N, C-alpha and C positions, 0 to 999 in steps of 0.2 A: 871661178871667182866672182863673188856677188857684186852687182853694181858696176862692172865693167863691160863696155861694148867695144868689139873690135870689128872695124869694117876695112875691107880691101878697097882702097879707092881706084888703084890703077895697076893692071897688070900689062906689062909691056912684052908682047910676044916677040919683038925683033931683039930687043935686048934683054937678057935674063934679069930683070930688076922688077920689083913689086913695090908699091907705095902702100903703107898701112897706117890707118888712123886709129888710135886708142882714146875712148872716151871713158874717164873715170866717174865715180858716183858724185863727186863734187863739181861735175860738169867740166872739168879741165881737160884738155886734149893734148896729145903728143902726135906728131906724124914723123915717120921715118921711112926711109927706103932700105929694102933688103936685097942685096945683090945675089947673083947666082942662085936664084929660086927655082926650084923644080916643083910643079904643082900638078895635082889631078883635078879634074872637073868632077863635083859631086852633083849627081842627078838623081839618086834613089832616096827614099826616106826609110828610116829605121822601121821594124816592125813594132806594131802598137801594143802598148800594154792593156790587158784586161784586168781591172781591179775588182776583187770580191767586195760584196756589200759590207759596209763598215757601219757598225752599230756603235751607239753611244758608250756602251759597256765593253767594248773591245779593248784589249791592250796589244793585240797583234793585227797587223794590216798585212793582207796577202793577196796575191794576183799571179798571173801568167802572161808571159810574152806570147802574142799570137804567132802562128807560123812554125815552121820546123827548121831543123838544121842546128849547126853548132852556136852556142851562145858564150863560147870562151872569150871572145873580144868584145861582148856587148856590156855596157854600162848602164845601171838602172841608178835613178835617184828620185827620192821621195821628198815632195813638199808638204809638210803636215799641214799648213795653212796657206792656201792660195787667196790672195786679195780677190774678193768676189768682182771688185770693179775693174780687175785686170785680166779676167777670164778671157777676153778676146785676144789679148796679147799673149797669155801664157799658151793657150791652144792655137795661136796663129800658125799656119803651115810653115814648118821647117825651121821655128825659132824657139818656142817653149820659153818665153821670157820671164823671169821672175823678178817682181819689182820690190822696193824696199819696204813695202807693207805686207809682203809675204814672208813666211819663215825661211830660214837658210836650207837650201837643199842638203839632203844627207844621202850619201852612197849607201846602196844595198847590194848584198851579195846575190848573184844569180845563180841558180841550181843547174846542173846539166840539162834538165827537163824543161828550162825557160820559166819555172816558178820562182818566186821571190816573196820575201816577207820581212817585215820590220817589227820588232817588239819596243813599244814605248819605254822610254826610260822615266826616271823620276821626274824629270823636268818637262817632259812631254804630255800634252793634253789634247783631247779631242772632244768636241761638244756638238750638240745638235745643230744641223745645217752648216757646220764647218765644211769646207771644201778642201779635199786632199788630193794633191796631184803626183803623178808619177810620170817621168821622162825616161825614154828609152834611146840609147844612142849606140847603134851598131857601127862597126868599124867602116870608115869611109862611106858613111850615109848621113843625110840630114836627121836630127833628132825627131821623135814623135811624143807625143804626150796624150794623157787621158786624165780625166778627174772623176772623183766620187764624192758625193755629199753624204756626209754623216747622218743616220736616221736612227729613229727609235727602233728597239727591238721588238718584233711581234712575239708575244708569250706563247708558252705551250697551250694547246687548246683546252678548254675546260669543258668537261662532260656534263652534258644537259639533257633532260628527258625529251624536250621539244625545242629544236633549235629555233623554230619560228615563233615561239611563245615563251620568251624568257621571262622567268620569275625574278621577283626583287633579290631572292638569294643567288640566283644564277648571275645577276648584274653585279652583286657585291663580289662574287668570286672572280669574275671577269675584270673588274676594277682593281682588286687586289693582284691578280695575275700581271696585268700590266705594269702596276707600280713595281712589284717585285722583280720582274724582268729587267727594269730600267733603273736599278739601284745598284751601286757598287760601293762596298764596305759602308753600307748604312747611309750613303749619299745618294740623293735622287738625281737622276740625270734627265728627267722630265723638264718641260718648261715651267717650273715653278715661278711664283711671283717674286719680284726683287724690289729693292728699295724699300719704301713705305709699305708695299703690298707684298708681305712675306706669307702669302696664302699658298698652299700646295696647289698643283695643277688640277684643274676642272676635268673630270671624265664624265661625258654625258652620252645617253644612249637616245637614238631616234625610234620611232614607232616599230622600225624593222629589226632592230637590234644592233644597227651600226654604231660605231663609237666615234665621238669627237673629243680630241684632246685639246684643250684651250688653256693658254696661259692667263692667269689672273690679270696681268697687265694689259691684256687685249680686249678686256670686258669693260662696258660702260660701268662707271661708278659713281657712287654717292657717298656720302660721309655722315655718320651719326653725330652726336653731340660730343662723343669722346674721341673724335677724328678717326674711327675706326672704318674701314671701307664697307660700303654696301654695295653688293653687285647686282646690276639691273638684269632682269630677265624679260624675255618676250612673252606674249600671251600664251604660247604653247609650252612655256616652262623652260625653254632652252636660254642659255646666256646670251645676252645682247652684246654684240662686238661693236667696238669702236669703228668709225669709218676708216676703210683702207686696211683693216687688219684680217680681213676674211682669209687671204692667202696664208696667214700664220697658223691656221688650224690644222691639225694633223688628224687623219681619219683612219680608222681601221674597220674593214668590212667584217660583218658578223660572221661569214663563212670562214674567216682566217682565225676567228676566236674561239669558236665552239665545235665540239665533236659530239655528235649524236650517241646517246646512250641507249642500249637496248632496252626495251619495255620490260615491266614487271610481268610476273605470269598471271594467267588467269586463276580464278579460284573454283575449285570443284568440291561441292557439298553433298555428301550422301545422306538422305533422311530415311532411314528405315521405318520410322513410324508412318511418315506420309507415304512411302514406297516409291520414292523418286531421286534422281540425281540432278543437282542443279549446277550449271557452269556459267560463270559470269566473267566478262572482260574485266582487265584491270581497270581501276577507276581513271577517267578520262575527262573530267568536266573542269576541276579546280586547278589553280597554279600549283606546281609541284607534281602533279599526277601526270599519267601518260596521256597528255592532251592530243599527242599525234598518232593515236592508235588508228590503224587502217582496217584492220581485220583480225580475226582469229580462227584458228581451225580446231576441230573436234574429231578425234579419232577413236573408234570403238568398234568391236564386232566385225573388224575387216573393212570398214569404210570410213571416209573422211568428209566431213562437212566443212564448208567455209562460210563464215558469218561475216558480213562485210558492213563497215560503217560508212555513212555519208553524212555530211555536214551542209546544212543550208547557209551559204555564203552571206546572206542578209541577216538571218535571225540567230545563226551559230548553234541552232538546234540540231542534235544527233538523231538519226534514224538507222535501224539495223535491218539488214534482209539476209535470207538463207532459206534453202529449201529441205524438206525431208525431216524436218524437226519442229517441235513446239518451241516458238520463238517470241520473246516480248521484243516488239520493235523499238521500244523507247529505252529500255535499259540494256539489250543486247543479250539477256539471260536465255538460256536454253535449258529446258526441262526434258529429261528423258525418264521413261517409266522403267523401274527396276525389273518389272515382269516381262518387259520385252527384250531385256538383256541377257546374253548367255550367262551361264553359271561362272562366277569368279571372273567376270569380265574386267578389263582394265580400260579406263577412259584416260585419255591423253588430250591436252588443251595447250595450244601455243598461241601467243600474241605476236602481231606484226605490225610495225609502225610505218611512216611514210618516207623514212630515210632522211638524211641530212641534205647539205648543200653541196656544191660542186666539190668534187673530190671525195665526197662522203655520202653518196646519193643512194647506196645499196639498202633497201629496207632491211632492219635488224629484226631478229626473231628473239623472243623472250626464252628464258629457260622453261622447258616443258613442265607443265604441272600434271601430275598422275594421280589417280585413285583407283584402286581395286575393290570390288564388291566384297563384302564379307559374306561367307556361306556358312550353312549349317546342315548337319546330316540327320535324316529322319530315319530312325531304325525302329524295329517293333521287337518286343520281348515277349515270348510265348508264356512266360510265368507258369511253368510246369506243363503247358500244352506241348504238343507235336507239330510238325511241320515246318514250313519255311515261307518267310515274307521277305522280299528284297529290301534293302535299305536304299535311300534316295538322297542326293545332295541337292540343295536349292540355294538360291541367293536369300540372304536374310532381307526381310522387308517386303516379301510378297505373300500373298494369301495362299494357304495350302489346306487341301481337304484330305483328312485322314482316310486311309484305305478301308474297305471292309475287312473284316477278320477273316483270314484264310487258315489259322490254326485249329487244330482239333483239341478240344478241351479234354482234361484228365476224366476218369471214370467218375460218375456221380456229380460231374460239375458242367457248367455251361457258360459261354461267354457273356459277359455282362456290358462291358464298356471299356474304351481305352483310358488309361490313365498317364497324363502328360507329364 
């Protein structure tokens, strides 16, 4: 019963009588004696409730009672809105007091395994930073309680080419993901502006890609001639907060928002006129390209070569290194001579990036790029002569010298020249 406090004033151990004082919410009191009372001293505290994370978009609140054993006589109550100014009393040992500025406790069913859940009804609401409390009362034990603060939902991770170098398009996708994840039935649950400041929540990125979510009400404002708010920014372009509002800012780490996307494949170009094969790494300089390329491998003729990229931290300039091949150290391009390759050789190249953040650190490989040399068959036609000359298969794009004639010319004729 909300708003009622019952105190045992005196227990007379000699005569079976107990004096009880009841205080009502209007501060009125009654005191009475109960004769012939049998009582049991309570010394243990109920098992504590462990509440799952509660997001602003949730309509079901779940949790589990710690410990094991039977939960048949265990009672659980949820307080959807605990007065933040009464937290000390609500979570005070053995009391779990609910004041008049908190919502009424609601009984919840406890499952045999100790789990519990509550589905919000049409009149129930939860909002950002709201404090939800759960009280557990085991049979003949003091109650225990726990609280959980309602938070924003972290969106599904956005796939990006380089987690450490977000593009404007990456940031737009992350911004949208955050807003979508915290919207219910078209209504935003983010800390949007209120009152005269009906501006949606500001989502801004720092230089490392971490996100700050800011209510427009917390930003320093000026007003234009039409009384529209002008939001003041710092020299670095971030929003300037009003004094004392720093703790209202909600942050998401970039590692929780992005997922590393495997790089694009290198490019293999066969130039039969020039007689060479050129392998180039995927583009890695401009926003939106595979700016986190670390290396790529080239496999051909039973061997594999690794070409490694290094970046000067001061200038940002890339240089490439590798052995056993002709390499352009500035572009990372490798040139192979067709004449040095086996007939019909297949060249394979795979790019490798630097990996993502914690939980996503494994470097990813691109789909392998492959190219196979085109071949031609050289055969000799006796044109009426006799004898035999073996044919030969060669790579297209190499210089070839025709063999001397080995055929025997017909009678009254002699060999003149080869006609190709």
